[in-house]
N, C-alpha and C positions, 0 to 999 in steps of 0.2 A: 285125136280129140282129147284124150286123157291129159296129154302134155299141155294143151292149150288151157285147160281148166285149172292148171297149177301156176300159170303165169300171173304175176301179181296184178298187172294192169287189167287183165281180163277178169280176175276175181273181184277186184274193187269195182270195176264198171258194172258187172252183173249184180253184185250185192247192193250197190246204190240204186240201180234200176229196179230191183225187186222191192227195196224199201219204199221207193217213190210210188210204185204200183200199189203196194199195200196202203200207203198213205192216201192214194186217190180213192180208196174205198170209203173213207170217212165222209167226204162230200157226196159221193154217189149214194151211200146209205141214207144220209140226211135228206137228200132230194127224193130218193125212192120212197121213203116212208110217207112223205107228203103227197107225192104223185099217186101212190097206190092207196092213199087214204087209210093207212093203218093207224089205229088208235095208239097214242104214246105208251100206254101201259099194257098193250096187248102183246105179251111176250110169245104167245103161241103163234100168232101171225108172223112174228119176226123169226121164230124158229123154222116155220114152214118156208119162209122166204129164203133163209139160209140153206135149208135143205135143197130147194130147187136150184139155188145158185151153185152149190158144191156138186150136186148131181150132174148138172150141165157141164161144169168144169171137168169133172172126172171122166164123163163120157167123151168129151172133146179129145182128151188125151188118149183114152183107150181106143177110140175109133181111128184116130190119127196113127197110133202105133200099129193097129191092125193092118193098115194099108202100107205103112213104111217097112215094118219088120215084125210080123205077127208072132214070130217065135219068142221075141223078147217079153211077150205077155204071159207066157207059160211059166208057172212057178211050181215048186215042189209042195208037198203037203205041209212041211214045216214052215216054208215061206208063206203059204196061204194063211196059216194060223197066226203068223206074225202080222200079216197085212190086216187081218180082222181086228187084232188087238190094237194095231197102229191106227187104223181108221176110227176105232172107238175113242181112243185117247186124243189123237191129234185133231180130229174134225168134230165128232159128235160131242164128246165131253167138253173140249175147249170152248166150242161155240155155244153150247148149252149154257155154260157158266157165264160166258161173255155177254150174250144177249139178255140173259136174265139179270145179271149184275149191273149192266150199263144203265138200266132204267131206274136204278135206285141210288146212283152216286152222281156227284156234280161232274162237270166236264174236266176240271183240273184233277180231281181224284181219279177219274177213269184213265186219263192219260198217264198219270204217275204210276198207278197200280198195274196197268198193262205193261209199262216199261220195266217193271220188276222182273219180267220174263228174261230180260237180258242178264240180270244179276243171277237168276237161277241157272241159266245156261252156262255162264262163266264158272260158277261155283261147282256145278255138276261135272263140267269138263275137267276141272282141277282134280277131281277124285277118280275120273275114269281114264284119263290119258296122262302118261308121264311127261309127254312133250307139250302139254297144253295147260301148264300150271299157272296159277294166279301169281302175278308179279307186280312190281311198282308201276309199270307202264299200263297194265290193265286196270290197276286201282285208280290211276289218274283218269284213264279213259272212262271208267264207270262213273266216277264223281262228276266229270265234265259233261258226259252225255246225259246223266240223270238231271244235272243242273239245267241243261238245255231244255229238257222236257218241262221242268217246273217253270222256267222263265217263259216258255212259249205259251203256257196256260195261266200266266200270272193274273190276268184279268178275270179269271173265273172265280166263282165262289168256292172257297175251301171250307168244308165243314168237318170239324173234329169229332167224328163219330165212327162207330163200327157196328155193322150188322152182318150176320152170316150170309144172307141172301143178297147183300149189296157189295160192300167192300170185300167180304169173304169170298164171294163168287168171282170177283175180278182177280183176286190173288190166285185162286184155284185155276182160273183160265190161263194166267201167266205161267203157273207151275206146270200145268198139263202141256202147254206149248213147249216149255223147256225140256220136259221129259221126252216129248215127241222128237225134238231136235237130236237128243242123244240117241234115242232109239233108231232114228233114221241113219245115223252114222255108225252105230255099234252093231245093229242086227240086220240091216238091209243088205246082207252080203249076197252078191250074185244077182240082185234085182236092178234092172235098168232104172235110173232116176225118174224117167217119164212114166214108166209102168208103175213104179212105186207110188208116184203122185196120183195117177189115174185111179188105181185100185183103192188107195186110202181115202180119197175124196168121195168116190162112189159108195164105198161101204159106210163111211161116216155119215154121208148125206142120207142114205137109205134109212139109217137108224133115226136121224132127226125127223124124217118124214113119217116114220112109223109112230113116233111119239107125238108129233104135232098134228098131222092130218085128221085123226079121229076127234081131236079136241078143237079144231078150227071152227069158229062161228061163221055162219053164212054171211057173206058180204064183208068179211073182215079184211079182204084184200080185193081191190078193184083195179084191174089192169087197164092201161091205156097204151097207145102206141109208144109214147115216151117211156112208160113203165117197162114195157117189154125190152126196149132198147137198153135201159139201165140194167135190167136183169142179165141180158146177154153180155154187156160190157163187164159187169161184176164177175160173171162166170169166166170170161176170157182172162181177166186180170188174175184171178185165182189160179187158173190153169198155168198161165205163163210164169207167175211169180213163184209158186211152189215148185214147179218142175225145174226152173233155173236154179232156185235156191238149193234144192237137194242135189243138183248136179255139182255145184261148187262145194257143197258140204261134204260130199263123198271124198274129195281130194284135199281138203284144207281143214285147219283147226277150227272146231266149233266155237271155242271161246273167243277167237279173233274175229271171225266173220260175223258173229252174232252182235258185235258192237255196232255194225251198220244198221241194226234195227232201231237204234235211237233216231235215225233219220225219219222213220215212219210217222210218229206223231207230229214232228215238226213239219214235214212235207204235207201231212194231212191238214195242219192248221193253215199253211200257205194256200193249198188248193181250195180249202173251204172259203178262204177270204176271196178267192178268185171267182168261185162258182156258186156259193151259197149266199142268198140275200141277207144283208144285215151283219155279215162278218167281214172285217177289214184287216189288212196287213198293218202291223205296227212295229215299233222299235223292239218290242219284246221278242217278236218272231225273228228279227234280224240278229238280235243278241243270242237267241237260242241256236240259230244256225252256226254262229261263231263257236259256241261252246261244244256243240256236237262235232264240228270239224276238228276242234282241239282234241276231243276225246278219241276220235278215229285216228288222227295223226299220231297221238301218243301211243296207241296200241300197236300201230304198224311201223313206227319209227325204228330204224336200225342204225346203231352207232357205226362209227368208222371201221372198227374192228370187225363187226358183223358183216358189213358190206364187202370188206376185203376177203373174208372167209367165203362169202357167197360167190364172189367172182372167181376165187381159186377153185371152187367146185365145178 
């Protein structure tokens, strides 16, 4: 299994699949907010919804591991302390900042600021790993990928402003996500990727619910059959995407596979055009896909000498 997760075509396929899954969360959340009748500015309701979503995702993985190989769920005291810290940073803090900040920025700003997480990951990887340094290929990839995100959201209103609880929170969400990526690769030694995902989602979700449930207004969330379906789907996509992502992250360079996250906002825009009323696919989205593809190819391109060396090994 370990060897499979090092094969280039497997890594690329899983990374793209994860990015598309995360991208599908955009239209799912938009439709969910309307279906569940959540007020646009009710951040507590959104935090509680996020808590339910990630708690279900975490429990799906933990229960699945319990039946498949329960011994993989057992962790040492040191590993448990790491999982608590990881859950707080990667789930609770990241999504607290994300859901609160998203309500105070425009669509274009949100997409651009969230994408800064890829920059943070590549830069942090440069300092943490001697074999994952920033180079000209990654520089081209970052510029092209970031350009794709801007082009995808070109029609949105761009406001030149900054407030801590708006733009500041979105940057903090991106930064905590990048820190979580490095933590998962650097410190999750001996923990199965699925167990790592299940524990961190469950712990982080529990904290979100502890913060949100006591402050939730009565009637702030009204569930319907479709609403339950959307919640279950969002939990399943989180469980699958995070578990698969940490699986390939364990055996590959963080700086390289993080480039695929540029697909997330672009795929989110495409899927929103398909499923959210009033949103349509346009030439900007097609141009964005081209730029993101250029960025990913630039990062993963190996010259003739590198290909010969790889074949020789």
